[in-house]
C-alpha positions in Angstrom: 107.0 4.2 73.0 105.4 4.4 69.4 104.1 1.2 67.9 106.4 1.7 64.5 110.0 0.0 63.1 113.3 1.2 64.0 113.2 3.5 61.0 110.1 6.1 61.3 111.9 6.8 65.3 115.0 7.6 63.3 112.8 9.3 61.9 111.2 10.9 64.3 114.6 12.1 65.8 116.1 13.6 63.1 113.0 15.7 62.5 113.3 17.2 66.6 115.1 20.2 67.6 118.4 20.2 69.2 117.3 21.5 72.6 117.3 18.3 75.6 114.3 19.1 76.8 111.5 20.1 74.4 113.2 17.4 71.8 112.2 14.9 75.4 108.9 16.4 75.1 108.2 16.5 71.3 108.7 13.1 71.0 106.1 11.7 73.8 103.4 14.5 72.6 104.6 12.9 68.6 103.2 9.3 70.5 100.2 10.2 71.7 99.5 11.7 68.7 100.7 8.8 66.7 99.1 6.2 69.3 95.7 8.2 69.0 94.9 8.2 65.7 95.9 4.7 66.0 92.7 4.1 67.9 90.6 6.0 65.8 88.6 3.7 63.6 90.6 4.6 60.3 94.4 4.4 62.0 96.9 5.7 59.5 99.8 3.6 58.4 102.9 4.5 59.4 104.5 5.8 56.9 108.0 7.9 56.4 105.8 10.8 55.3 102.9 10.5 58.1 105.4 10.3 61.2 107.5 13.2 59.8 103.7 15.5 59.0 103.0 14.9 62.5 106.2 15.4 64.1 106.7 18.9 62.4 102.6 19.3 63.4 103.7 19.0 67.2 106.9 20.9 67.3 105.0 23.8 65.7 102.5 23.8 68.3 105.2 24.0 70.8 106.7 27.1 68.9 103.9 28.3 69.3 103.1 27.4 72.6 106.5 28.8 74.0 106.3 32.3 72.1 102.3 32.8 73.6 104.7 31.9 77.0 107.1 34.5 76.9 104.4 37.1 75.2 102.7 37.1 78.7 106.7 36.9 80.7 107.2 40.3 77.8 103.8 41.5 79.3 104.4 41.3 82.7 107.7 42.4 82.7 106.8 45.7 80.9 104.1 46.7 83.2 107.1 45.7 86.1 108.9 48.2 83.9 106.6 51.2 83.9 105.3 50.9 88.2 108.3 50.7 88.8 109.0 54.4 86.8 107.0 56.6 88.0 107.1 60.3 86.8 104.0 61.9 87.9 101.8 62.2 91.1 98.7 60.5 88.9 101.2 57.9 87.4 102.6 57.1 91.4 98.9 56.6 92.2 98.1 54.4 89.5 101.2 52.3 90.7 100.8 52.1 94.0 97.5 50.9 92.8 99.0 48.5 91.2 100.8 47.5 93.4 98.6 46.7 96.0 96.4 44.7 94.6 99.4 42.6 92.9 99.9 42.2 96.5 96.5 41.2 97.7 97.0 38.8 94.4 99.8 36.9 95.5 98.8 36.6 99.2 96.4 34.6 97.9 98.2 32.2 96.2 99.7 29.4 97.9 103.6 30.2 100.1 105.2 28.4 97.3 103.8 29.3 94.2 104.2 32.9 96.1 107.9 32.4 96.4 108.4 31.3 93.0 106.6 34.3 91.0 108.2 36.9 93.3 111.0 35.6 92.9 110.9 35.6 89.7 109.2 38.8 89.6 112.3 40.4 91.2 114.5 38.9 87.5 115.4 35.7 88.7 115.2 33.4 85.1 113.7 30.2 85.0 117.5 28.3 85.2 118.4 29.8 88.1 115.5 29.5 90.7 114.9 25.1 89.3 119.0 24.8 90.3 117.9 27.2 93.4 115.2 24.6 94.2 116.1 21.4 93.4 114.0 21.4 90.0 112.8 20.5 86.7 113.5 23.5 85.0 110.2 22.4 82.9 108.6 21.8 86.2 109.6 26.3 87.9 108.9 27.1 83.9 105.3 26.1 84.0 105.1 27.0 87.9 105.6 30.4 86.9 103.0 30.9 83.9 100.4 29.4 86.1 101.5 32.0 88.9 101.6 34.5 86.2 98.3 33.5 85.0 96.4 33.0 88.2 98.0 37.0 88.9 97.0 37.6 85.9 93.3 36.6 86.5 92.9 37.7 89.7 94.1 41.5 88.4 91.5 41.5 85.0 88.8 41.3 87.9 90.3 44.3 89.3 89.7 46.4 86.4 94.1 45.8 85.8 93.7 44.7 81.9 97.2 45.0 80.3 95.3 48.6 79.1 94.7 49.8 82.2 98.3 48.7 83.9 100.4 50.6 81.0 98.3 53.8 81.1 100.4 57.0 80.7 
């Protein structure tokens, strides 16, 4: 809990977005940032302006992180659509090489991460997977994100970066 007055908490909550899951994450991140700052050599006063500024900065950071994750997910989805419908023999061969590389990388993952990523790549959404597994949506989102990052890194090491995968 922030070492602040009720007024500071009210200001903080007023500036957080309405989505409940991200609201809790944002509140926690703001609290951590303020606590770290309070422990520094020159702690600030907890004015409303400081809390508001910290909250806005944290919200911007969260939005940028969500956008980076969404771009990553979009890139993988585009690559899978491209590989699913090859139109010429050369593209078919390229698609088979990509498919084999993906299967090899998936086989190296722990079974639970492999299953989660396979279901996601088959078109199941984050919320659907969370409901299916009976776990928190954020946990599934992080698992998919980490699995996709691992897959992307493995494919890059094999020479299949985004440009190579989407070549025509």
